[in-house]
KOLMARZA-709363 format. One line per field, with one value per atom (N, C-alpha, C): residue number from 1; x, y, z; atom name. Coordinates in pm, whole numbers, plus 32768, in hexadecimal, padded with zeros to 4 digits. Example, Ala and Ser with C-alpha at 12.3 -4.5 7.8 and 13.67 -1.06 7.14 Angstrom:
loza c(1,1,1,2,2,2)
xx c(8527,84CE,8528,8505,8557,850A)
yy c(7DC7,7E3E,7EB6,7F1F,7F96,8003)
zz c(830C,830C,830C,82C4,82CA,8313)
vomar c(N,CA,C,N,CA,C)
//
This chain:
loza c(1,1,1,2,2,2,3,3,3,4,4,4,5,5,5,6,6,6,7,7,7,8,8,8,9,9,9,10,10,10,11,11,11,12,12,12,13,13,13,14,14,14,15,15,15,16,16,16,17,17,17,18,18,18,19,19,19,20,20,20,21,21,21,22,22,22,23,23,23,24,24,24,25,25,25,26,26,26,27,27,27,28,28,28,29,29,29,30,30,30,31,31,31,32,32,32,33,33,33,34,34,34,35,35,35,36,36,36,37,37,37,38,38,38,39,39,39,40,40,40,41,41,41,42,42,42,43,43,43,44,44,44,45,45,45,46,46,46,47,47,47,48,48,48,49,49,49,50,50,50,51,51,51,52,52,52,53,53,53,54,54,54,55,55,55,56,56,56,57,57,57,58,58,58,59,59,59,60,60,60,61,61,61,62,62,62,63,63,63,64,64,64,65,65,65,66,66,66,67,67,67,68,68,68,69,69,69,70,70,70,71,71,71,72,72,72,73,73,73,74,74,74,75,75,75,76,76,76,77,77,77,78,78,78,79,79,79,80,80,80,81,81,81,82,82,82,83,83,83,84,84,84,85,85,85,86,86,86,87,87,87,88,88,88,89,89,89,90,90,90,91,91,91,92,92,92,93,93,93,94,94,94,95,95,95,96,96,96,97,97,97,98,98,98,99,99,99,100,100,100,101,101,101,102,102,102,103,103,103,104,104,104,105,105,105,106,106,106,107,107,107,108,108,108,109,109,109,110,110,110,111,111,111,112,112,112,113,113,113,114,114,114,115,115,115,116,116,116,117,117,117,118,118,118,119,119,119,120,120,120,121,121,121,122,122,122,123,123,123,124,124,124,125,125,125,126,126,126,127,127,127,128,128,128,129,129,129,130,130,130,131,131,131,132,132,132,133,133,133,134,134,134,135,135,135,136,136,136,137,137,137,138,138,138,139,139,139,140,140,140,141,141,141,142,142,142,143,143,143,144,144,144,145,145,145,146,146,146,147,147,147,148,148,148,149,149,149,150,150,150,151,151,151,152,152,152,153,153,153,154,154,154,155,155,155,156,156,156,157,157,157,158,158,158,159,159,159,160,160,160,161,161,161,162,162,162,163,163,163,164,164,164,165,165,165,166,166,166,167,167,167,168,168,168,169,169,169,170,170,170,171,171,171,172,172,172,173,173,173,174,174,174,175,175,175,176,176,176,177,177,177,178,178,178,179,179,179,180,180,180,181,181,181,182,182,182,183,183,183,184,184,184,185,185,185,186,186,186,187,187,187,188,188,188,189,189,189,190,190,190,191,191,191,192,192,192,193,193,193,194,194,194,195,195,195,196,196,196,197,197,197,198,198,198,199,199,199,200,200,200,201,201,201,202,202,202,203,203,203,204,204,204,205,205,205,206,206,206,207,207,207,208,208,208,209,209,209,210,210,210,211,211,211,212,212,212,213,213,213,214,214,214,215,215,215,216,216,216,217,217,217,218,218,218,219,219,219,220,220,220,221,221,221,222,222,222,223,223,223,224,224,224,225,225,225,226,226,226,227,227,227,228,228,228,229,229,229,230,230,230,231,231,231,232,232,232,233,233,233,234,234,234,235,235,235,236,236,236,237,237,237,238,238,238,239,239,239,240,240,240,241,241,241,242,242,242,243,243,243,244,244,244,245,245,245,246,246,246,247,247,247,248,248,248,249,249,249,250,250,250,251,251,251,252,252,252,253,253,253,254,254,254)
xx c(D410,D402,D3B9,D3AB,D39B,D407,D471,D50E,D4F6,D511,D534,D4D8,D45D,D3E0,D42A,D469,D48B,D3D6,D383,D327,D30B,D2B3,D2EC,D2E5,D33D,D346,D39E,D3D8,D429,D49F,D537,D5C0,D5DF,D598,D5E3,D580,D528,D4C3,D522,D50D,D588,D542,D575,D533,D517,D4B1,D4AA,D511,D52D,D57E,D51D,D54C,D4E7,D482,D47B,D3E4,D454,D3EB,D3E6,D413,D3F7,D424,D38C,D32A,D2B5,D283,D2EE,D2CC,D25F,D27C,D1D4,D223,D1D9,D20F,D29B,D2AB,D322,D30C,D3AC,D36B,D365,D312,D357,D2EC,D2D6,D27C,D1FD,D1A3,D12A,D0D5,D11A,D108,D0DB,D088,D02E,CFD0,CF70,CED6,CEC5,CEA4,CE63,CE52,CE3C,CDE0,CD86,CD11,CCAD,CC6E,CCB2,CC87,CC93,CC5E,CC6E,CCDB,CCFE,CD69,CDF8,CE24,CE99,CF07,CF2B,CF88,CFE0,CFA3,CFB6,D04C,D042,D09A,D103,D16A,D1A8,D1BA,D18F,D198,D257,D25E,D2EA,D2DC,D348,D356,D36F,D323,D32C,D3CE,D3E5,D48B,D44C,D4EF,D4F2,D497,D46F,D416,D484,D4A4,D4B7,D498,D461,D3EA,D3D5,D463,D47E,D42A,D432,D405,D37A,D318,D27F,D261,D204,D1D7,D159,D17E,D125,D0E4,D050,D012,CF84,CF9B,CF1D,CEC5,CE44,CDE5,CD56,CD5C,CCF7,CCBB,CC3A,CBDB,CBBB,CB3E,CAFA,CA94,CAAE,CA27,C9BC,C99C,C902,C8AD,C952,C92E,C8E9,C948,C8FB,C92D,C904,C930,C945,C9B3,C9FF,C9BE,C99B,C99E,C8DB,C8D0,C82F,C830,C7C5,C786,C795,C738,C778,C7D5,C843,C8CB,C93B,C91B,C96C,C943,C8B8,C86F,C8C6,C8CA,C8F0,C9B5,C9F3,CA73,CA87,CA54,CA4A,CA0B,C9FE,C99F,CA1C,CA67,CAF4,CB41,CB4D,CBCA,CB9F,CB20,CB11,CAFF,CB06,CB10,CBB8,CBDD,CC90,CCB2,CC7B,CC9E,CC94,CBD0,CBBC,CC0E,CC5A,CC92,CD09,CD3E,CDD2,CE3E,CE29,CE96,CEFB,CF77,CFD9,D069,D066,D0CA,D0CF,D04C,D01F,CFB6,CFF0,CF96,CF61,CEF1,CEEB,CEBC,CF6A,CF4C,CF10,CEF6,CEB3,CE60,CDFF,CDC8,CD5B,CD62,CD23,CCC4,CC45,CC07,CBBB,CC09,CBDE,CB50,CB6D,CB1E,CB28,CB53,CB9A,CBF3,CC3B,CCA5,CCB4,CD12,CD43,CDC3,CDE7,CE2C,CE4E,CEBE,CEE3,CF8B,CF85,CFFA,D00E,D06B,D05D,D0EE,D106,D17C,D16F,D1D9,D1B0,D24B,D241,D2C4,D2F4,D2C8,D342,D2B7,D317,D2BF,D257,D24E,D1EE,D165,D1A5,D11F,D0E2,D122,D128,D08C,D0F3,D09A,D01F,D018,CF90,CF5A,CF8D,CF07,CEDC,CF1D,CEDC,CE51,CE97,CE31,CDAC,CDEA,CD5C,CD09,CD6B,CCD4,CCB5,CCDA,CC7C,CC0B,CC5E,CBBE,CB69,CB92,CB07,CADB,CB0B,CADA,CA6A,CA9A,CA81,C9FA,C9C0,C952,C900,C92B,C8AF,C89E,C906,C900,C897,C8A7,C867,C7A5,C7CE,C70C,C70D,C761,C725,C6DD,C73C,C722,C684,C669,C605,C583,C5A2,C525,C4EF,C56B,C538,C4F1,C50B,C4E1,C481,C450,C40B,C401,C48C,C4A4,C53E,C504,C5B3,C63C,C69A,C718,C796,C7A9,C820,C89A,C916,C98F,C9CE,CA5A,CACD,CA9E,CADB,CADE,CB5C,CBD4,CC3E,CC7C,CCD2,CD2B,CDA9,CDC8,CE66,CE92,CF26,CF60,CF8A,CF6B,CF5E,CFE6,D00A,D07A,D0B0,D15E,D16C,D1E7,D201,D266,D2C8,D348,D38A,D38B,D36A,D3B1,D42F,D473,D4EC,D52A,D506,D54F,D4ED,D4F5,D4A0,D46A,D4BC,D466,D414,D442,D3FA,D36C,D38C,D2E3,D270,D2E1,D296,D233,D28F,D22E,D1C5,D1A5,D166,D0F4,D12D,D0AB,D028,D075,D02A,D01C,D038,CFEC,CF8F,CF85,CF12,CE9B,CEFA,CE75,CE2A,CE73,CE4C,CE1C,CE27,CE12,CDAA,CD22,CC9F,CCC1,CD19,CD4B,CD9B,CDA0,CE11,CDC9,CD5E,CD05,CC9E,CC9E,CC3C,CBA8,CBA8,CB1D,CAEC,CB4A,CB1E,CAF1,CADC,CA5C,C9E5,C9D9,C962,C8CC,C8EF,C846,C851,C813,C812,C82A,C821,C820,C8C0,C90A,C97F,C9E0,C9D7,C9CE,CA2E,C9B9,C9BC,CA0C,CA2C,CA53,CAF4,CB4B,CBF5,CC04,CBDE,CC21,CBAF,CC02,CBAB,CB39,CAE3,CA6F,CA76,CAD7,CAE2,CB6E,CBD3,CC2E,CC32,CCC9,CCE3,CCF7,CD04,CD29,CCF2,CC7A,CC4E,CC9E,CCE5,CD25,CDCD,CDD5,CE8F,CE90,CEEB,CEE8,CF96,CF87,D03C,CFFB,CF70,CF9C,CFD8,CFEF,D039,CFF5,CF80,CECC,CEC6,CEE6,CEA7,CF25,CF6B,CFE6,CFDB,CFC8,CFD3,CF59,CED0,CE56,CDFA,CDE8,CD8A,CD05,CCC5,CC0F,CBA1,CB3E,CAF7,CA51,CA65,C9FA,C96A,C958,C8DD,C839,C80D,C7A4,C75C,C74B,C70F,C785,C81B,C875,C8AC,C8BC,C8F7,C950,C9F1,CA5D,CABB,CB18,CB49,CBA4,CB8D,CC0A,CC68,CCEE,CD72,CDA5,CE23,CE81,CEC4,CF04,CF97,D007,D079,D0E0,D107,D185,D206,D280,D26E,D315,D34B,D3B7,D3F7,D3C4,D3C6,D3AF,D31F,D28A,D23B,D200,D24E,D218,D228,D2B1,D2FD,D345,D3A1,D428,D3F8,D378,D37D,D356,D36B,D382,D40B,D47F,D508,D509,D492,D490,D477,D448,D3E9,D3A9,D374,D2D1,D27C,D216,D1A9,D158,D0F9,D0B8,D02C,D031,CFCC,CF1B,CEB1,CE34,CE1E,CE57,CE5F,CE99,CEE9,CF5B,CF4F,CF44,CF3E,CF9C,CF97,D00B,D01D,D0C7,D0CF,D118,D13B,D140,D1C4,D1CB,D1D9,D279,D2CA,D35C,D3BB,D42E,D482,D4B3)
yy c(8623,85EE,853F,8517,84A3,8425,8489,8419,8429,8487,84D8,8489,844F,8405,8368,833E,82D9,8272,82A3,8284,8210,81A8,8140,8158,811A,8146,81C0,81EB,825F,8238,827F,826C,8245,827C,826D,8221,81C5,815B,80FE,8098,8042,7FB3,7F76,7F07,7E8B,7E2D,7DD2,7D5B,7CD5,7C65,7C20,7C3B,7BF4,7C25,7CA6,7D4E,7D78,7D9D,7DDC,7E9F,7EDE,7F73,7FCC,7F61,7FA0,7F73,7F16,7EEC,7E6D,7E39,7DE4,7D56,7CD1,7C71,7C32,7BF6,7BAA,7B0D,7AE9,7A6E,7A96,7A79,7AC7,7A90,7A51,79FD,7A29,79A8,79B6,79E0,79DB,7A06,79B6,79BB,7960,793A,7907,78BD,7893,78A2,783D,77CF,7740,76B8,76D8,768F,7680,75E7,756E,7503,74F9,749D,7464,73EA,73EC,737D,738E,733E,735B,7349,7387,7390,72F3,72E9,7267,7255,72BE,72E1,73A1,739E,7419,744C,74AF,74FD,751E,74C3,74BD,748A,74D2,74A7,7415,73B6,7344,732C,72D3,7297,7247,7247,7208,7189,716E,70EC,7099,702C,6FD5,6F6B,6FA6,6F4C,6EB5,6E85,6DD7,6DAB,6E18,6DEE,6E13,6D88,6DB3,6E11,6E25,6E7E,6E76,6E5C,6E4E,6EB0,6EB2,6F37,6F2D,6F62,6F63,6FEF,700F,7069,703A,70A6,7099,70DF,70C0,713B,7176,71ED,7203,71D3,71E2,7192,718D,7212,722C,71DE,7182,7130,70E1,70A2,7022,6FB7,6F10,6EC3,6E8E,6E91,6E82,6DC1,6D8E,6CEB,6CDD,6D18,6CFD,6D19,6CDA,6CE2,6D58,6DA4,6E36,6E8E,6E55,6EA0,6E58,6DF0,6D86,6DB3,6DD8,6DE6,6E53,6E9C,6F3E,6F44,6F14,6EEE,6E98,6E29,6DF4,6E38,6EA9,6F02,6F6F,6F7C,6FCA,6FA2,6F18,6E8E,6EAF,6E97,6EBF,6F22,6FB0,7003,7023,6FFF,701B,6FD6,6F4B,6F10,6F43,6F85,6F8D,6FF9,7066,70DB,70AC,7050,7029,706C,7085,7080,702E,702B,6FDE,6FB5,7057,705F,7054,6FEC,6FE0,6F7C,6F12,6E82,6E31,6E55,6DFF,6D69,6D1C,6C74,6C53,6C5C,6C1D,6C88,6C57,6CA8,6C3F,6C99,6C85,6CDB,6CAE,6D42,6CF5,6D39,6D2D,6D8D,6D6F,6DBB,6E5B,6EB8,6F3D,6F51,6EE3,6F10,6EA6,6EF6,6E77,6E92,6DEB,6DBF,6DE0,6E1F,6DEC,6DD4,6D49,6D4F,6D94,6DED,6E3B,6E2E,6E6B,6E5A,6F23,6F5A,6FE3,6FE8,700E,7041,70CD,70FA,7162,7196,7203,723D,7277,72E0,7303,72B7,7256,71E2,71AD,71AB,7142,71C6,723C,728F,728D,72CA,72DF,727E,7232,7174,7146,715E,715B,71F4,724A,72C5,72BE,7282,728B,7211,7174,7124,715A,71CD,71D7,7226,727E,72F5,729A,7223,71F3,7192,716D,7100,7136,71BE,7243,7249,7281,7275,721B,71A4,7151,70FF,7136,70D7,7149,71CB,723C,722A,71E8,71D9,7158,710A,70A4,7096,70FF,713F,7175,71EC,71FC,71A6,715E,70F0,70C8,7093,702B,70A0,711C,7174,71C9,723A,7270,7307,7353,73B4,73AA,73E1,73B6,73EA,73A1,73A4,7405,7448,749B,74A9,74BD,74EC,744C,749C,742F,739B,7356,72B2,7282,7272,7264,72CE,729C,72D1,72F1,7377,738D,7353,734D,7319,7299,725B,71B3,7198,7125,70BC,706B,7092,702F,6FFE,6F6E,6F36,6F02,6F27,6EB8,6E38,6DC4,6D59,6D49,6CE5,6CEB,6C57,6C16,6B89,6B18,6AD6,6A4A,6A50,6A41,6A27,6A77,6B0E,6B4A,6B4C,6B34,6B2B,6ABE,6A04,69B3,69F6,6A18,6A5A,6AA3,6B28,6B4D,6B21,6AC7,6A71,6A6F,6A17,69CC,6A0F,6A80,6AF2,6B4D,6B5D,6BAC,6B67,6ADE,6A5E,6A46,6A13,69F3,6A16,6AA4,6AE5,6B05,6ABD,6A9F,6A36,69CF,6983,69C6,6A43,6A5E,6ADB,6AFE,6B1F,6B05,6A69,6A12,6A37,6A5F,6A53,69DA,6976,6903,689D,68E7,68C4,690B,6992,69CF,6999,6952,6924,687A,6816,67C6,6796,67CF,67D3,67DE,683A,6864,6814,67BF,677B,66D4,66DD,6665,6666,6711,674E,670E,66DD,66C6,6773,67CB,682B,68AC,6903,6992,69A1,69B9,69F9,6ABA,6AC0,6B66,6B91,6B1E,6B30,6B25,6AFB,6AF2,6A43,69F1,69AB,692C,693E,68D8,68B5,6922,6938,6912,68E9,68D2,6844,6847,677C,674C,67AF,675E,6723,671F,66DC,6662,6626,65D4,6550,657C,64E9,64CC,654E,653C,6543,6520,64DF,6501,65DB,663F,662F,65F5,65EA,665F,66D2,6708,66D5,6725,66CF,66FF,66A2,66AC,6722,6785,67E4,678D,67A2,6767,67D7,679D,67B3,6844,68B5,6920,6996,6963,699E,6A1A,6A71,6ACE,6B08,6AC4,6AC2,6B6E,6B7F,6C0A,6BF4,6C5F,6C5F,6C73,6C3B,6C5F,6C6F,6CD4,6CD0,6C39,6C12,6B8E,6C10,6B9C,6BCE,6BDF,6C3C,6C69,6C3A,6C87,6C50,6BDF,6BC0,6B4B,6AFE,6B5F,6B01,6ADC,6B39,6AFA,6A89,6A75,6A0D,6989,6991,6915,68FC,69AD,6977,6961,6971,6986,68EF,68A0,67FF,67F4,6866,681E,6864,688B,68D1,6889,67DD,67A3,673D,66E1,668E,66DE,66AD,6714,66EF,6783,6791,6746,6721,66B6,672A,6698,66D6,66FD,66BE,66C1,671A,6761,6797,681B,6847,68CC,68FB,6949,69B1,6A1D,6A2F,6A6C,6B12,6B72,6BE2,6BAD,6C3F,6C37,6C1D,6BAA,6BD7,6BD9,6C30,6C90,6C19)
zz c(6920,69AE,69A3,6941,694B,6953,690F,690F,69B7,69D5,6A72,6AC7,6AB7,6AE5,6AF7,6A5E,6A64,6A43,6A23,69CC,6972,697E,6927,6883,6851,67BD,679F,67FF,67E4,67C6,679E,67AE,6839,6891,68FA,6967,6954,697D,69B1,6A12,6A5A,69F3,69B0,6974,69B1,69A6,6A02,69B4,69F2,6970,692B,68B9,6855,6818,6826,680B,67B1,6735,66E8,66FA,6696,66C1,66E6,66D9,66E4,67A0,67D5,685C,6817,67BB,67D2,6785,67A2,677B,6779,6764,6798,67F5,6800,6864,68DB,6949,69C6,69F9,6A81,6ACE,6ABB,6AB3,6AC3,6A2C,69DF,693E,68D8,68B2,6826,6866,6806,6818,686C,68C8,6933,6915,6944,6930,6974,6927,6955,6993,6954,6975,69E1,6A31,6AC6,6AD4,6B0F,6B3B,6B1F,6B43,6B10,6A97,6A73,69E1,69D5,694F,6912,68C5,6868,680A,680E,6820,67F0,67A9,6797,670E,66F6,66BD,6673,65DD,65A6,6509,64FA,64B4,64A9,6467,648A,646E,63B8,6393,6321,6328,6294,6270,6226,6227,61CA,61A0,6103,60D8,60CE,6114,6101,619C,61F0,6283,627D,62BA,62BB,6343,635F,63FB,6416,648C,6514,653A,650A,6524,659C,65E8,663E,6652,6632,6637,6690,66E6,675E,675C,6795,678B,680A,67F5,6868,68BE,6949,696C,6939,690E,68C0,684F,67FB,679E,67C0,683A,6872,681C,6848,6845,679F,677C,66CC,66DA,6702,66E7,6703,668C,668B,65F3,65AB,6522,64E7,6526,64A8,649F,6541,6537,64D8,64CC,6476,63DB,63C0,6347,62F3,63A6,6362,6322,6390,634F,62E5,62D9,6226,61E4,61DC,6177,615D,61C0,61DB,617B,618B,6168,60A1,60A9,6010,5FDA,6039,5FED,5FBA,6031,5FF8,5F79,5F7B,5EF0,5E85,5E7D,5DE5,5DC0,5E20,5E1A,5D9F,5DBF,5D61,5D8E,5E30,5E83,5E97,5E3B,5E43,5E80,5ED8,5EF0,5F76,5FBE,606D,604A,6085,6099,6135,614C,61CD,6183,61E9,6197,622B,62A5,62F2,635D,6399,6419,646C,64F9,6513,6579,659A,65E6,668D,66CE,6771,67BB,681D,685A,6838,6850,6863,680D,67B6,6750,66D8,667F,662E,65EE,65D0,6581,650F,64EF,644A,6438,63E0,638B,6333,631B,6286,6262,61C6,6182,6154,6115,60FB,608D,602B,5FEB,6036,604F,60BD,6146,6191,61F3,61FA,61A9,613A,611E,60C9,609B,6118,616C,61F4,6240,6266,62A0,6269,61D2,6174,6174,616A,617F,620A,626C,62DD,62ED,62DA,62CA,6293,6215,61CF,61F7,623E,6268,62D6,6336,639F,639E,6338,62FA,62CE,627C,6238,62A0,62E6,6367,63CE,63DF,6457,6409,639C,634E,63A7,6347,633C,6405,6440,64B1,6505,64B0,6538,64DF,646F,6450,645F,6488,64D5,6541,65A5,6619,6610,65E2,65C4,658F,655B,652A,65B7,6616,6685,66DA,66FE,676B,671D,6785,6751,66F9,670F,66CC,668C,6620,65AB,6606,65D6,6627,65B9,661A,65AA,6611,65CE,662C,660C,6679,6668,666D,6631,6658,6672,6642,6651,66FA,672D,6793,6756,6787,67A3,672F,66E9,6694,668C,6614,661C,6653,6699,669D,6621,65E7,65B2,65BE,659B,65AC,655E,650A,64A7,64C7,6463,6472,6414,6467,6416,6428,6464,6447,644D,640E,6446,648B,650B,65A3,65BF,659E,65B7,6562,64BA,648A,64CA,64F4,64E0,6577,65E3,665D,662B,65B0,65C9,658E,6526,64D9,6548,659F,660A,666D,66A6,66F9,66C6,6640,65E0,65EC,65B7,6588,65FC,663D,66D6,674A,674E,677E,67C5,67D3,67FE,6874,6838,68C0,6940,68F9,694A,69DA,697D,69F5,69F9,69F4,6A3B,69CD,6963,6905,68ED,68D5,68CE,6920,6985,69E9,6A0F,69C9,69AF,69C4,696D,695D,690F,692D,68FC,6878,67EA,6770,6747,67A3,67B2,67EB,6888,6880,6821,6804,6763,670D,66E6,666D,6685,6618,65F7,65CD,65AE,654C,657E,65B5,65CD,6547,6555,64EB,64DA,6520,6523,6501,64B9,646D,63F5,63B5,6355,6345,63BE,63DF,6361,6350,62EE,6285,626B,61C3,61EC,6253,6264,627A,6204,6211,620C,6273,62D5,636F,6387,641C,6404,6498,6490,6470,649C,647F,6418,63B0,630F,62BA,62D8,627E,61FB,61DC,6171,611A,6160,6122,6162,612E,6180,618C,621D,6238,61D2,61C8,6156,61AC,6157,6191,61EF,6267,6279,6246,621D,61E9,621C,61C7,61F6,620C,622D,6279,6212,61F8,61BF,61DE,61A8,61DC,61CD,6214,6210,61C8,6155,60E4,60DE,60D2,60E5,607A,6081,5FEC,5FFA,5FB4,5F80,5FC2,6013,605B,5FD7,5FBA,5F63,5F7B,6043,6060,6088,604F,608B,6129,61A2,6212,6235,61E7,61E6,6179,6107,60B4,60E0,6120,6167,61C5,61A9,6210,6276,62DB,636B,63A6,6318,6354,637A,6390,63A5,645C,644C,64F4,656E,6536,6599,6556,65BB,6587,656D,64FE,64E2,6544,6528,6583,65C0,6622,6652,666C,65FE,662E,66D5,6735,67BE,67E5,67A4,67F1,6826,68AC,6905,68F1,68B7,68A7,691E,6940,69C7,6993,69FD,69D8,692B,68D9,687A,6862,6833,6853,67D1,6829,679F,6756)
vomar c(N,CA,C,N,CA,C,N,CA,C,N,CA,C,N,CA,C,N,CA,C,N,CA,C,N,CA,C,N,CA,C,N,CA,C,N,CA,C,N,CA,C,N,CA,C,N,CA,C,N,CA,C,N,CA,C,N,CA,C,N,CA,C,N,CA,C,N,CA,C,N,CA,C,N,CA,C,N,CA,C,N,CA,C,N,CA,C,N,CA,C,N,CA,C,N,CA,C,N,CA,C,N,CA,C,N,CA,C,N,CA,C,N,CA,C,N,CA,C,N,CA,C,N,CA,C,N,CA,C,N,CA,C,N,CA,C,N,CA,C,N,CA,C,N,CA,C,N,CA,C,N,CA,C,N,CA,C,N,CA,C,N,CA,C,N,CA,C,N,CA,C,N,CA,C,N,CA,C,N,CA,C,N,CA,C,N,CA,C,N,CA,C,N,CA,C,N,CA,C,N,CA,C,N,CA,C,N,CA,C,N,CA,C,N,CA,C,N,CA,C,N,CA,C,N,CA,C,N,CA,C,N,CA,C,N,CA,C,N,CA,C,N,CA,C,N,CA,C,N,CA,C,N,CA,C,N,CA,C,N,CA,C,N,CA,C,N,CA,C,N,CA,C,N,CA,C,N,CA,C,N,CA,C,N,CA,C,N,CA,C,N,CA,C,N,CA,C,N,CA,C,N,CA,C,N,CA,C,N,CA,C,N,CA,C,N,CA,C,N,CA,C,N,CA,C,N,CA,C,N,CA,C,N,CA,C,N,CA,C,N,CA,C,N,CA,C,N,CA,C,N,CA,C,N,CA,C,N,CA,C,N,CA,C,N,CA,C,N,CA,C,N,CA,C,N,CA,C,N,CA,C,N,CA,C,N,CA,C,N,CA,C,N,CA,C,N,CA,C,N,CA,C,N,CA,C,N,CA,C,N,CA,C,N,CA,C,N,CA,C,N,CA,C,N,CA,C,N,CA,C,N,CA,C,N,CA,C,N,CA,C,N,CA,C,N,CA,C,N,CA,C,N,CA,C,N,CA,C,N,CA,C,N,CA,C,N,CA,C,N,CA,C,N,CA,C,N,CA,C,N,CA,C,N,CA,C,N,CA,C,N,CA,C,N,CA,C,N,CA,C,N,CA,C,N,CA,C,N,CA,C,N,CA,C,N,CA,C,N,CA,C,N,CA,C,N,CA,C,N,CA,C,N,CA,C,N,CA,C,N,CA,C,N,CA,C,N,CA,C,N,CA,C,N,CA,C,N,CA,C,N,CA,C,N,CA,C,N,CA,C,N,CA,C,N,CA,C,N,CA,C,N,CA,C,N,CA,C,N,CA,C,N,CA,C,N,CA,C,N,CA,C,N,CA,C,N,CA,C,N,CA,C,N,CA,C,N,CA,C,N,CA,C,N,CA,C,N,CA,C,N,CA,C,N,CA,C,N,CA,C,N,CA,C,N,CA,C,N,CA,C,N,CA,C,N,CA,C,N,CA,C,N,CA,C,N,CA,C,N,CA,C,N,CA,C,N,CA,C,N,CA,C,N,CA,C,N,CA,C,N,CA,C,N,CA,C,N,CA,C,N,CA,C,N,CA,C,N,CA,C,N,CA,C,N,CA,C,N,CA,C,N,CA,C,N,CA,C,N,CA,C,N,CA,C,N,CA,C,N,CA,C,N,CA,C,N,CA,C,N,CA,C,N,CA,C,N,CA,C,N,CA,C,N,CA,C,N,CA,C,N,CA,C,N,CA,C,N,CA,C,N,CA,C,N,CA,C,N,CA,C,N,CA,C,N,CA,C,N,CA,C,N,CA,C,N,CA,C,N,CA,C,N,CA,C,N,CA,C,N,CA,C,N,CA,C,N,CA,C,N,CA,C,N,CA,C,N,CA,C,N,CA,C,N,CA,C,N,CA,C,N,CA,C,N,CA,C,N,CA,C,N,CA,C,N,CA,C,N,CA,C,N,CA,C,N,CA,C,N,CA,C,N,CA,C,N,CA,C)
//
């Protein structure tokens, strides 16, 4: 009788494309968990491409609006502690060689041994930073904050040429000038390098001739790893003139 009536799950039941014998699951329009974050999707959930360990990667991490502005002392301290925790774990397959913190996003220049090391390293840093940023927001607000800190997937761009590497360094370390954060306060207008970045440790500035800045009194620098890829160690110099302290980056060129 069931076969004659064509009931679901029976041998005579018509099957939808992509469904299994029970009529559940499979690929179909509207299937899957629904997205809960507001705003447009910034990263499609596709498999990450193959990663060449010789190529650094420019990673962008964006935070939810509830976290608030990142360019403040408590948020900087939270990200810095997350970076210290990463270094203390002894993770050798993933390294952050430079970074900068902007209002609502973080730029990283990373190195990784393979695709898995890159994904796991960025994920570990996000988890560690999220806990500390939530704690920082809780201290500033009236009630403890929990929940998501970073939005969607991170955006990653492989750096394959000296020209790309040179522009990526200028873009990340001088990103505050791109967003005109260098005019946000009197102290920042006087600063030569972004205190919310690892630029103080970069010895490749055109005006410094290979000599990093001396740390200002009371300044706690962002810990970074020494680069191991040829492009980040010095190959970027073949991509053009050294970045200037006053350079205002445009859109990141390929």
